[in-house]
C-alpha positions as CSV (number, residue, x, y, z in Angstrom):
1,V,116.4,181.1,212.4
2,N,117.2,182.2,216.2
3,T,118.1,186.1,216.7
4,S,119.5,187.7,219.7
5,I,120.6,191.4,220.5
6,L,123.0,192.3,223.1
7,D,123.2,195.6,224.0
8,T,127.3,197.0,223.6
9,N,128.5,200.6,225.6
10,N,127.3,202.6,223.4
11,E,123.7,203.3,222.5
12,N,123.9,204.1,219.2
13,Y,124.6,200.2,218.4
14,K,124.0,196.9,219.3
15,I,125.0,192.8,218.3
16,K,123.1,191.1,216.3
17,I,123.7,187.2,216.7
18,E,121.3,184.8,214.0
19,S,122.1,181.2,214.4
20,Q,120.9,178.6,211.8
21,N,121.7,175.0,211.5
22,D,124.8,174.8,213.2
23,V,126.0,177.8,211.8
24,T,126.2,181.6,214.2
25,K,127.2,184.7,212.9
26,Y,127.4,188.4,214.2
27,G,126.5,192.0,213.1
28,V,125.9,195.2,214.2
29,I,122.1,197.1,214.5
30,G,121.8,200.8,215.2
31,K,119.2,201.9,218.4
32,S,116.3,201.8,215.7
33,K,116.8,199.0,215.1
34,E,118.7,199.4,211.5
35,Q,121.3,197.6,209.4
36,I,124.6,198.5,210.0
37,I,127.5,195.4,209.6
38,E,125.5,192.8,208.5
39,E,125.4,189.3,210.1
40,K,128.5,187.8,208.3
41,Y,131.6,187.8,211.1
42,N,131.8,184.8,213.5
43,Y,132.1,187.1,216.6
44,V,131.8,190.9,216.8
45,E,133.2,193.1,220.0
46,Y,132.1,196.6,220.2
47,L,135.5,198.1,220.9
48,F,134.9,202.4,221.6
49,D,133.7,205.3,219.8
50,N,132.1,203.4,216.4
51,Y,134.4,200.5,216.1
52,F,134.3,197.0,216.4
53,I,136.4,193.6,216.9
54,V,135.4,191.2,214.5
55,S,136.5,187.8,213.7
56,N,136.4,186.1,210.3
57,E,135.5,182.2,209.3
58,N,139.1,181.8,209.7
59,S,139.1,183.1,213.2
60,K,141.5,185.8,212.7
61,L,140.4,189.2,214.2
62,G,140.6,192.8,212.9
63,I,139.2,196.1,213.6
64,I,136.5,197.6,211.6
65,D,134.2,200.7,211.7
66,D,130.3,201.3,212.0
67,K,130.8,201.9,207.8
68,D,132.2,197.9,207.8
69,D,135.8,199.5,206.7
70,I,138.6,197.6,208.1
71,K,141.2,199.9,210.2
72,L,143.1,196.8,211.3
73,E,143.5,194.2,208.8
74,I,142.2,190.7,209.8
75,D,144.7,188.5,210.1
76,N,145.8,188.5,214.2
77,D,145.7,185.7,215.9
78,S,144.9,187.8,219.6
79,L,143.7,191.2,219.7
80,Q,143.2,192.9,223.8
81,K,141.1,195.8,224.5
82,V,142.9,197.9,227.0
83,L,140.3,199.5,229.2
84,Y,140.3,203.4,230.1
85,N,143.3,204.4,227.6
86,L,141.8,203.3,224.6
87,Q,144.6,201.2,223.2
88,F,144.6,197.8,222.4
89,Q,147.6,194.7,221.4
90,R,147.7,192.6,219.1
91,I,149.5,189.4,218.5
92,K,149.8,188.0,215.0
């Protein structure tokens, strides 16, 4: 298993990427390396506060919080962050 850790704009969260046998999954860990969201998504990007953009196995996008609760259904073709306004745009 190959593991990478990426910093986010929030010191409380880091993106954890695990790759094995040509399969890559993303999750989130805390600053003390505690597991917050298991590595089950095809992609994770920090959004703001305690929210993350995620992609599932069908390449659909949605938004979850740090409890892995879905805040925007994971059925969108595109999500775009609009910086400085804490807004996003979605395309279904």
